N, C-alpha and C positions, 0 to 999 in steps of 0.2 A: 339522267335523272328523272324519276317519276314524280310528278307533283301536279296538283290542280288547286285552284283558289278554295274550293270547298274544304280541302285538308287544313287550311289555315284557321277555319272557324270551328273545327272539331276539336274539343278540348281533350287533353290527356285525362283519363279517368281510371285510376288503378283498380277499382272494383271490377272492371271488365276482365281482370285476370282470371276470375272464376269461370265465365263461359269460355275464355281462351283456353284454359286447362281442360275443359270438358271435351275439347277437340280430340285429345289423346284417348280419353275414355271411350268417346264415340267410335273412333277408328278401330280400336282394338276390340271394343264391345260388339260391334257389328260383325267383325270377323269371327269372333268366337260364337256369337249367337247363331249366325247363319251356318257356320261350319257344323254345329251340333244339331240344329233344328230344321235347316232348310238348305241343303247342299246346292240345288239349282240356283237359289238366291245368292249363296256364297260365291259361286262361279261367276255370276253376272256382276256382283259387287266388286269382286277382285278384277274382273275385265274392265269395269268402269274406272277403277283406280289406276290400272296399267295404262289405259288409253289416255286418261286426263293427266296423270303425273308425267308420263313419257312426253306428252305434248308440252307441258310446261317446262320440263327440263330441256327440250329441244329449243324452246323460246329463250330460255336462259343462256344457252350456247350461242344462238344466233343473235339475240338482242340482250346482252347483259344489262342489268338494271340495278339501280340503287335508289334510296331515298335519304332525305335529310330532315325527317320529321321529328326525330326523337328530341325530347326536351333536354337542354344542357343540365338542368337540375330539376328535380321533382318538386311540385308544388307543395307536397306533404311528405312527411317522414313517418312511414309506418311499415308493417310487415309486408303488405302487398307491393309497395314501391321498392322494398328491398328485393323482393323476388323478381319483379320487373327488371331491376337493375342487373340481377344475375342472368336473366334471359337476354338482355341486351349484350352481355359479355359473351354468351355462348352462341346466340343467333345473330349473325351480322345483319346489317341493313342492305345486303346485296341479294340479287336474284329474287326479286320480290314481285315482279310482273310477269305472270299472274300470281295471285295469292293461292299457294297450295293449302293454306288453312281453309280458305273458302272452298276450294275444290273438294277437299276432304269432307268438310261439313255437308256440302251438296251431295256428295256420293253417299254418305250415310243416310241422308234424307231420301234420296232416290231409292236406295235399297229397302228402306222401311216401307216404301209404297208397294213393294213387290215381295215382301217376306211374310211367310205364314206366321201368325201370331203377333205381327206388328202392324198390320194394315187395318186400323180401325180409326174412326173419327177422332177419338180422344188421343190415342197414341201418335197418330199422324200430326195432330195439332201440337202436342207437346214437342215432338222431335222437330217440327217445322219452326216453332218458337226458338228452341235451342239453336237451331241452324242459323237463324237470323241473328241471334245474340253472338254466336261464334263469329260470324262475318263482321258484325259491328265491333266486336272486341278487337279485332286486328287493327282497325283504324283509331279506336279510342285509346289503345295502348301505344299507338304511333309505330306499329310494326309495319304497316302498309298504308299506302295512299288509297283513297276510295277508288281510283282508277284500277288498282290491282284487283280489288274485289270485282269490279265490273268486268275485267278482262277474263275472270274465271267463268263467268256466265256462258259465253259462247262455247268454251271448251267443254263445259259440263253438258250443254245441250247436245253437242256432237257425241259425247260419250254416252249420254242417255239414249239417244236414238240408236246408236250401235249396239247397246246392251239390252234395251228394253223395247225398242221400236217394233220388233216382230210380234211381241205380245199384244201390243195395241192393234196391230193390223189383224191378228187373229181374232181379238175381241170384236173389232168392228165387222169383220166378215161373218162371225157367228151371229152377231145382232141383226145384220142384213139378212142372212139366211133364214133366221128365226122369224123375222118380220114377214117374210114371204112364205 
């Protein structure tokens, strides 16, 4: 069972369903955008997802996990809680460590940093804020422990280095060469 004391003080907030659902839009949207406008970015983004999601699946196999954070009843009755209830029925509270929602959101953010037409201060900031909201949404909807989100970070760092590290090394070499 995955749990930490911080999970107990994070309240259930159904309005986080909105950024939670943006995850699906982001994953598909980044695939479509990069496939049409920046094929090299598409390949790196896809490689990032393959590395990170395969790693998380291997962890699920080797270290099955679950959580018991979901409320027994919702504090409010509205359309958003009805939809969250449906998500609870479809998406079990197992295989949650690390959070693939966090991994996918971070993959979209990483791709946005290296995609033509998306790498600008405003776009990067907006995508970054949405990424943080998606990660937060998993804990506020009680789909994940904060530990699940934290576990996604090292996986994404490794995937980032594997997919984009060469670019940074080339940029640094070019800057050093240019400086001399």
